ZALO-126924 format. One record per residue (C-alpha): x, y, z. Coordinates in steps of 0.05 Angstrom, whole numbers. Each point is the difference from the previous one (the first is absolute). Layout:
<pts>
px,py,pz
X,Y,Z
...
</pts>
This chain:
<pts>
px,py,pz
81,209,56
10,-72,-21
37,-26,-61
14,-73,-14
25,-41,-59
2,-75,-3
-7,-58,-48
-52,-55,5
19,-67,-29
-65,-31,-25
-13,-63,-39
-14,40,-63
62,44,8
32,56,39
-37,65,18
35,63,24
-43,39,50
10,74,12
-40,26,58
-6,72,26
-45,21,56
-13,38,63
-9,-19,72
-21,54,48
-42,12,62
-1,31,68
70,6,32
-17,-47,57
-23,-54,-48
62,6,-43
43,-4,63
-36,-65,18
15,-28,-69
73,20,7
3,-38,67
-25,-63,-35
-71,4,27
-60,-15,-45
-53,53,7
-63,-13,-41
7,20,-73
-60,45,9
44,46,43
48,18,-56
1,11,-76
41,-48,-43
-10,-3,-75
46,-21,-56
-3,0,-76
34,-57,-36
24,-8,-72
20,-66,-29
51,-16,-55
10,-67,-33
26,-31,-65
-46,-60,9
-54,-4,-54
-45,-36,49
5,57,50
-1,57,-50
-66,30,26
39,20,63
42,48,-43
-64,40,-11
-24,3,71
5,47,59
-20,-32,66
-18,40,62
5,-35,67
-18,14,73
58,-20,45
6,-24,71
67,0,37
21,-57,47
66,-6,37
30,-49,-50
-41,9,-63
-50,43,-39
-67,-23,-28
-27,33,-63
-72,-9,-20
</pts>
């Protein structure tokens, strides 16, 4: 299970991001990820749901949004699409 909280500082204001998700797959693929290898994302399941919170009027639509992303794990970062 994955849980992350962070703040984005955007031109229009700050946005708190709360992300909860799941990464799972065959044991051998998860072991490769743990060793820092980068198996193809098609070999494991990585999804996250994100909620956004902001006091910025310009970014208010984010307060009413739930985003679902497909993730990919790399040794030094994660990519969410």
